Phi, psi and omega in degrees: 000157182287133179251133183240132178218063186269136178295136181293336183275009180302138182238024183274058181224158179292134185264137174233142174288137182244357171243158179308115188283148174280337177236158181302147177296135180301149179294128180276143180286128179291152180290139168212158182307332180263353184214071183289153178293145180237098180299155183291136179256358183236055180289133179253107185293141178251004177221175181290152174280130180272110187236124167290162180297139184269061179232117187294330185277352181251127179300143178288136181288161176302143179283136181278092182294327179296320178297314180296321179298320181290317186280330190240011181285166176100005180239008183096007179247145177229160186228125181230138179287147173216094187064232176268005179254180178224135178262122177258122180249129175246130182223129177258159182291340179279359177107343179298132183223139175220149176229146174221161185252143171243139009265012185284333184078009182283125173276115187262344184205142169217103179259125187240147177295142181247172181297335182273001176099348179262184176254147178228132176286122183262350179250151181248129176229160179225133179245126180220161178285139178297148182299329180271006180075014184268038177107191184271151176241126180255129178231164180099216180061214176239124182222170177246139175223095184227155175221137174252135177227142179206161179280178180290146177255123176060237183268005180293149177266129178078170180255201182235141173216111189215143177233133176288133180224333180246123185247134179251139179288126179254320183196161175227134180220173178093199180204160180290353179286320187235307185199153177232138183231129178247129177247124176246157180221142174221123187225156174238093186294328181295318181262004173061051177233137178226132174249136168245138171241116182245112181258122181240121175258120175246178185296333182229019182195158168229135184236141174244111180251133172245139176233117181254122181249126179255106179263011180276161176279001179230169185285157174241150172248126182253126178232139176148199187200149160278127185244116180242129177261107180271131180284130177227163177293313175192146177303336180296335181258012189246142181226145171254123186249123175116010184269356184305135178075006176279136176284145182217161171235134175276120184225160176294159178298149174282128181246093176257178183291345179251001182286145171253111182234130177302152184297343181266015187295333185263012178284136182274073179236189184291341182279315180254108181275122180273145179202174179289000180298331180293338175294324179299326186259003182290150175089357178221027171083013180235073176123189183295145176268001182267135179264134181277167177281172178298323179296320180294323180297318178296316180299318181290330176296321176294323180293324179300320180296326181283340186248035170236154183187195180237131183293129182262345185254133173270340181239074191278121178279128186258027184293329180272153177289138185207153175213109187222154170240119179265134184256353179219038180285155176296157181288343177229124184234136180260128173253118183247131179245108180289333180294316180266353181057049176214169178216160178226134175262119181260117181244160180216155171223141175086320181279149178250355183235152179232123178259128177231129178229129174238128178286356181086175187255018180276357181261168183295131176301148181054034181245200185298328183251029176267077182203168172229129181264124179232132182219132170279128197222160167224077187250311180286322179232106178299155175269131177263123180253118184292163178299136180070019184239173177224159177231144183233134175221146185222141166243128178251136169244108185257134178262104181268013190265007180290000000 
């Protein structure tokens, strides 16, 4: 597995002013496959961190959107209440707009300028009524699904297994002229783990950066994925360009609390290949909660060998339903939709795996399942974060259609 031992004091990141600048904010470098944007990793907050109580048995109170608007306005971001949540809107003068939700950290929208002069929604979301009737449930967009695990420290009993789920706003930086940056934080003070989620909207890209800091005296193993639902006309009109010669494993779809998965995803047919991979993701909302027997594990291990291979197509048609993890994919992959006549360049930093899921073309075009799921991942091989170190991973969605 990959071992990371990066100094926390690293400053190799793009700098943004976080207080009202006396001089104009420096021009940010636009994303390109050879020069991806690097959001700032050393944001210095100028206001208090807005934290709901960290008690699992007590419901989180509604977020005070007026307070956030007062404290963090002036950078091109606005805050509006939505039930007990808050909608954060980022808008640039060139027309690029993105929204994310608090406290979930879910990016629900990214509208980008197109060659024809209009805006096009590049993310796919679905809104449905909650099963308990307690309001609407939003799925899709761009979300994080990660778990940290570590052994016992010193005389402590047991180890740690924790996933970030509630995100607190820490800071807002930038300006609507060039770029806007939102920094969220989710931490486990008892187990000394901190996650940062830094969302940066630029004129031609949106980036989701995660920074995991391990303040423990022992190592942590990080497993999971950034999961992005890209809106397409239909998978039948969609192609992935650049995967030729990449090694892959056929695996079941990732099922997180924000995933959109067709109801037939768990059928044991030629389309959905079942394997022991769901055991890896059990217990944290990504897959089956049932543990298989030792015999099943052996059988699935043999099946894994049969369901790995090398991609033969550089211009891969995504019309059939598929769920794969690529282990040697290029760092920049182009997704082209002939139906909408647009494309998205998906870039990554830090991650070594690429998750691609297509629901197939048997569903209604421009409907609930008109999307392609792409995720930068550490699923097959967890990332090991050394004591007192941090790890950084980024997913870029670049709009080349200007």
